[in-house]
C-alpha positions, 0 to 999 in steps of 0.5 A: 473511510469504511470500517473494517467490520463494515457495520458502520456501527465503529465509524459512527460512533467512534468520535464518542472515544472511550468515555461512554463505555466508561461510563457504563463500566463504573455505574455496572460495577457500583450496581453490581456492589449494590445488588450482592453487597445487601446494601439498604437503598439498593433493594428497592427494585425501582432504584435497581431498575433505573440504575441499570437503565442508566447504565445501559443507556450510555453503550445501548442508545447507540446501539438501538440507533442503529437498529432503527437505521437499519430498519429504515433500510429494510436491513432487520437481521443484523448484529445490532438486532441480536444485541437489542433482542438480548439486552431487552429480553434480559430486562424483561426477566430482570437480569439487568446486570447482564442486558447492560454487559451485553452491550457494554462488552460489544461496544468495547469491542467495536472500540478496539477494532476501531482503534486497529483500523485507525493505526493501520490507516494511519500508516498507510496515509503517512507512508504515501503523503510524500508531496512536497509541503512547501512550494515557492509561488510569485506573488506582488513582486516576490517568492513567497513560500506556501502550500502547495494547496494553496496554488492558484491555476495560472500562477508561477512556482519555482522549483530548485535544482534537485527539487520534486516538481509539486503540481502540474504546470508549463515551462517557463524557461526560454532555455532547455531544461533538464528533468529526471522523468524517470518517475514517469517513463522508467527510464534512466535518461532525462528529458529535455524540456522547452519553454511551453512544454508541460512539466509534470508533478514528480519530475526532478529538476536538474542543474538549475532552478526554474519557473513554472506556471501552473496549470492544474490544481492541487487535488488534480495533480499526478502525486495527488491522485496517490492518496485517492487510491488510498481511500479506495483501498478499503472498499476492494474486498477480499473473497473471504470478506465478501463470503463473511458479509453474505454469511452474516446475512443469511447467518443472522436471521436463522440464529433469530428463528433458532432461538425463537424456536428454543422458547416456543418449542418447550412451551408446546410441548408443555401444553401436550405433555402435562407432566412436563414442566414449562417455565417461560422465563427459564427458556426465554433465558436460554433463548437470550444465551443462545441469542447472544453467543450466536452474534457473528461479530467475531467474524464480521469484525476480524475477518476485514479487520485481518485483511486490513492489518496486512495492509497496514503491516505491508505499508509500515514495510513501505508496500502500499496494497489497494485493497484485500482483494490484492492482498489475497491475490498476491497470496496465489502468485507463481509466476512473476515478470520484471521490468528490467530498467528502474525496476531492478537496476537502477537506472543510474549509469557507471563506468565499467571499462578505461582503456586508453592505448593513446595516454596514461589512464590517469591522464585521459580521467583528468581531461574527461573530469575536466570536460564532463564536471559542467554538465548535468548528463547523466553519463557525463555525472557518470564520468565525473563520479569515476575520475574522482574516485581515482582521486584526479585533479582536472587540468586547465580548459581554455575553450569549451563548447557543447555539441548537442547530441554528440559531446564536448569539444575543448582546448586542454594545454592548447591541444584539441579534445573531443569527448563524447559518443562514436558519430562525434568522432566519426563525423570529425574524421577519427578513426575508432576501434571497430569493437567499440561500435559492437559493444552493447555498453553506452560509450564515452569516447576521447580524441586528442588533435584528431587521433583516438585516445581513449574511451570508457564503457558505462552500464546500467548498475543492479540494484543492491537487493536485486540478486537477493529479491530472485533468491528470496522469491525462489525460497517462497517457491516462487520458481517461473522468474521472468525478465521483460525488457526494451533494452537490446537482448544483449544487455538483459543477457549480461544481467540475468547471468548475474540475477540468476533469471533463467527466462528473459527477454529483450527488445520488447515494445510496450505492446509486445510485453502486454502481449507477453503477459496476456499468454501467461495469464490465459494458462489456468496454472499461472497466477502472474504478478508483473514488477514495472515502474513506468508509463510504458508498464502500465498496460501490462500492470493492468493485464496482470493478475498482480501488478506491482508499481515501484512507487518511490520515483515509479510513473504515476500512471504505473502507480494508479494502474498497479494493485500494488505500490513498492514505495521504497523501490526495492524489488526484494519487497516484492517477495516480502508483498508475498509473504505478508499476504500469506501471513494474514491469509493464515491469520484469517483462517485462524479466526474463521476456524477459531471462532465457529468452533468456540461460538458452536460449543457455547451454542449447544450448552446454551440450548442445553442450559449449561451456559449462562448469559454472562458465560454467552457475553464473555463468551462472544466478546472473548472470541471477538477480542481474541480474534482482533488481537489476533488480527492486529498481530500482523501489524507487529510483523 
């Protein structure tokens, strides 16, 4: 992973920890005591030189090596060059402690930067690595519990009910198996997979344990690809970061030239004006002060670190930004379009209405509880959950058989019972109230002895924070909020009334959504974010200015296409992502204005001989540390 500053210094020498600066600091303090306390043995000039040279080596040599390596790349004007010239110049004029201080405090600033970057990186890595840590693989006649990394292509694994599939593979079961595929499709209905068909990492097994033959290695599985995205995040630079990089490349040679002029111009004046007293060491000292304070470390370090800190703060909140450029882009968003199923809704059915004109409601629910409790279908499970809440006791069933795609037929207390969809009752010649055929909700109908007995209406449910999510966006002055869905317009209208969304569009195919977002993004006054979770949302996520994917159970394709991933599946995190982006932008601007302002003041003071090398070092390091601490502040958000 690249460093926040982009210079490579922290990365190259991060392994050395803090022992080198500590050694230099101890030697510097002892040297200052010896120099100014009048210790006899330290009065020898050669001892003083050797002592401060020894203090310089632990922090100076790594920087000198960077200067050499940069020179081999024909990069002669870097912050390392400024530090090296300043410290060598200080040694040449006998200011040994200052020479050590230049490198020491520069190195300390780099170490603090590295710690901050590592903290943010760790937060992101821990958040994303949600893959199953162990899996059962068949070896030598038994299942062994091993890491998915150790499973080879062609081996057989077993995944228990409710478990997430850790590797891509082929199903080995003879019978159909139900999988929760909401991670791939964004829809709530499970998928039946037969023997020989592919099972993808991220699917959740329903109802029974399954055996899968692995057809892709761990590194190429869908879940493993997410971590690869994180590693690329720091390479995607925000506009401010790119500007600072370009600025530093131009700024550094100009500063070196100005430092040279501070030393050389007075010499020329002294040559033509005898009354002007030119002392080379004094003007060299001024030039060195100017050189040290002009070092762009505060900007080169703090601006990228500000963005990386924002990425780290977002990761702690369950939000992954794939780069500083997306953290910057989300601050400009003024239009947000949501997918419905799995994004604003749970994708989980709940009973909304019970009608039972033929028998008492409790009797109907008792029958439904007995018939549906053995099924793993989401609709059946919703019926069972509702019936159990009413404290119903299931009745005795003497015979039952499942009618694929229609429902269930059973004998309950000697009476024939049909439970299923309207097609089942119509096929058996049972008349059903006409309004049920026109209902936009999912209908479960019951017939007893060939007569309609009652029905349940079920629908998808809003996520707990869905209404709050829309309200928070409006508070952030994001007024243009839209809902795009493949569901019927009537169903969409039911949800938008509760959400408070003015513009909602149903009956949209994936290509319709893509065309709609293309028209929105073509408006120069709109910066559009799209929030989705399914594979069918992938084109729209890629087309929007900022694509935001639900990553808890979201489609891997959607996660790869998105610029921002919400790991908690909470739509309210969209507003939090915008807030973090805006806070990060504010901190970056503070760093830029503060760093440049302080440096201009001290630069002028140094040029006129009003600042010493010590003051220049502390001013430079102080500004850098303040900027770094300000950047890290976002991590505490």
